[in-house]
C-alpha positions in Angstrom: -10.6 17.2 -6.4 -10.1 17.2 -2.7 -11.7 14.1 -1.1 -14.1 14.6 1.8 -12.8 13.3 5.1 -13.3 9.6 5.8 -16.2 9.1 8.2 -15.1 6.3 10.5 -16.2 5.1 13.9 -13.7 3.2 16.0 -15.1 -0.1 17.2 -14.4 -1.1 20.9 -12.6 -4.2 19.8 -10.3 -2.2 17.6 -9.6 0.2 20.5 -8.8 -2.7 22.8 -6.5 -4.3 20.1 -4.5 -1.1 20.0 -4.3 -1.0 23.7 -2.8 -4.5 23.8 -0.5 -3.6 20.9 0.9 -0.6 22.7 1.3 -2.5 25.9 3.5 -5.0 24.1 5.4 -2.6 21.8 6.7 0.9 22.3 5.9 2.8 19.1 5.8 6.2 20.7 9.2 7.2 19.3 8.1 6.8 15.7 7.2 9.8 13.6 3.4 10.4 13.4 2.6 8.7 10.0 5.2 6.0 10.4 3.6 5.1 13.7 0.1 5.2 12.3 1.1 2.9 9.4 3.2 0.6 11.5 0.5 0.2 14.2 -2.2 -0.5 11.6 -0.1 -3.1 9.8 0.6 -4.8 13.1 -3.0 -4.6 14.1 -4.1 -6.2 10.8 -1.6 -9.0 10.9 -1.1 -9.6 14.7 2.6 -9.7 13.7 4.8 -7.4 15.9 7.8 -8.2 13.7 6.7 -5.5 11.4 8.0 -2.9 13.9 11.5 -3.6 12.6 10.6 -5.1 9.2 8.9 -2.1 7.7 11.0 0.5 5.8 9.1 3.8 6.1 10.1 7.3 5.1 8.0 9.9 6.9 8.3 12.5 4.0 7.1 9.9 1.5 4.2 8.9 3.7 3.3 12.6 4.2 3.3 13.1 0.4 1.1 10.0 0.0 -1.4 11.2 2.6 -1.5 14.6 1.0 -2.2 13.1 -2.4 -4.9 10.9 -1.1 -6.6 13.8 0.7 -6.5 15.7 -2.6 -8.2 12.8 -4.4 -5.3 11.0 -6.0 -6.3 7.7 -7.7 -5.5 4.5 -5.8 -4.2 1.7 -8.0 -4.0 -1.9 -6.6 -2.6 -5.1 -7.9 -5.4 -7.6 -7.0 -9.0 -7.9 -6.0 -7.8 -9.1 -2.5 -5.9 -5.8 -2.0 -8.9 -3.8 -3.3 -11.2 -5.6 -0.9 -9.3 -4.2 2.1 -9.8 -0.6 1.0 -13.5 0.3 1.6 -13.5 4.1 2.1 -12.4 5.0 -1.4 -12.9 3.7 -5.0 -9.8 1.9 -6.3 -8.5 0.9 -9.8 -8.0 -2.8 -10.2 -7.9 -4.1 -13.7 -6.8 -7.7 -13.1 -10.2 -9.0 -14.2 -10.5 -6.8 -17.3 -10.5 -8.7 -20.7 -7.9 -6.2 -22.0 -5.7 -7.3 -19.1 -6.0 -11.0 -20.1 -5.2 -10.1 -23.7 -2.2 -8.0 -22.8 -0.9 -10.8 -20.5 -1.1 -13.3 -23.3 0.5 -11.1 -25.9 3.3 -10.0 -23.7 3.7 -13.3 -21.8 3.5 -11.5 -18.5 1.3 -12.2 -15.5 -2.2 -10.7 -15.3 -1.1 -8.8 -12.2 1.6 -7.1 -14.2 -0.6 -6.5 -17.2 -3.4 -5.0 -15.1 -0.9 -2.7 -13.4 0.4 -1.5 -16.7 -3.1 -0.7 -18.0 -4.2 0.9 -14.7 -1.1 3.1 -14.6 -1.9 4.4 -18.1 -5.4 5.3 -17.0 -4.4 6.8 -13.6 -1.7 9.1 -14.9 0.9 10.9 -12.7 0.4 11.3 -9.0 -1.4 8.1 -8.2 -0.9 6.0 -5.1 0.0 2.4 -5.8 -0.8 -0.4 -3.4 0.8 -3.8 -4.1 0.3 -6.6 -1.6 -0.2 -9.8 -3.6 2.0 -9.9 -6.7 5.7 -9.1 -6.9 5.4 -9.1 -10.7 3.0 -6.1 -10.4 5.7 -4.2 -8.4 8.4 -5.2 -10.8 6.2 -3.9 -13.7 5.7 -0.6 -11.9 9.4 -0.3 -11.5 9.9 -0.8 -15.3 7.6 2.2 -15.8 9.6 4.0 -13.1 9.8 7.7 -12.9 7.5 7.9 -16.0 4.6 6.7 -13.7 5.3 9.6 -11.3 3.6 8.0 -8.3 2.8 10.0 -5.3 3.6 6.9 -3.2 4.2 3.2 -3.8 3.1 0.9 -1.0 5.1 -2.2 -2.0 4.3 -5.1 0.4 3.9 -8.2 -1.8 4.2 -11.5 -0.1 5.9 -14.7 -1.3 9.0 -16.8 -1.7 9.5 -15.9 -5.4 10.4 -12.4 -6.2 8.9 -10.6 -3.2 12.2 -9.7 -1.4 13.9 -8.8 -4.7 11.1 -6.6 -5.9 10.9 -4.7 -2.6 14.7 -4.3 -2.6 14.5 -2.9 -6.1 11.7 -0.5 -5.0 13.9 0.9 -2.3 16.8 1.3 -4.7 14.6 3.0 -7.3 14.3 6.4 -5.6 10.5 6.3 -5.9 8.6 7.5 -2.7 7.8 4.2 -1.0 6.8 2.1 1.9 8.1 -1.5 1.9 9.4 -4.2 4.1 12.6 -6.3 4.1 11.3 -9.8 4.4 9.2 -12.3 2.3 6.1 -11.5 4.3 3.5 -9.0 3.4 0.1 -9.5 1.7 -3.1 -7.9 0.6 -4.4 -7.2 4.1 -1.1 -5.7 5.2 -0.9 -3.4 2.1 -4.5 -2.4 2.5 -3.9 -1.6 6.2 -1.0 0.7 5.2 -3.0 2.8 2.8 -6.0 2.8 5.2 -3.7 4.3 7.8 -2.9 7.2 5.4 -6.6 7.6 4.5 -7.4 7.9 8.2 -4.5 10.3 8.8 -6.7 13.3 9.3 -8.8 11.7 11.9 -8.2 11.7 15.6 -5.8 9.0 16.7 -6.9 6.0 18.7 -6.3 7.0 22.3 
């Protein structure tokens, strides 16, 4: 079912923040959705390094934006990632008792177990947003093409497994947005999907 457009007012502080960002960084040469995602990630993190750290594919982002507009489920890895996405319901099963049981039985993290269960519920064509747990991204990659994601936003943060999981995502052939370094996080991943959810709205001047 096609989702109604996101109804969103731009706060003056947000508008000023974008003006400052664009005064410091030239993003004008980026493709439309790549620019929108990159700017929103930088806006949310105050980290201009994402301009060269993000690995974006415009076609993959376009497919993700189209899927979201058509009502595709959004699956997230953690409550923190979910908290940053306020305009649409999301699937986050990390707190589900079945998740805890699966994690114990399989000796995997709750993030990985929750992702596995959510993937089974979502079916093909979902958008996955992973900002907290590299193990959730690794779990998604084990499901691979069988999960048939419309887009994987893989921006987990950390010193253990984050870079490796994002490198594996890029090598998997799945449509994705990722970054090269150890940085990332729930706020950054949520910002990326929010940029796509807002894609049909007028851009910030």
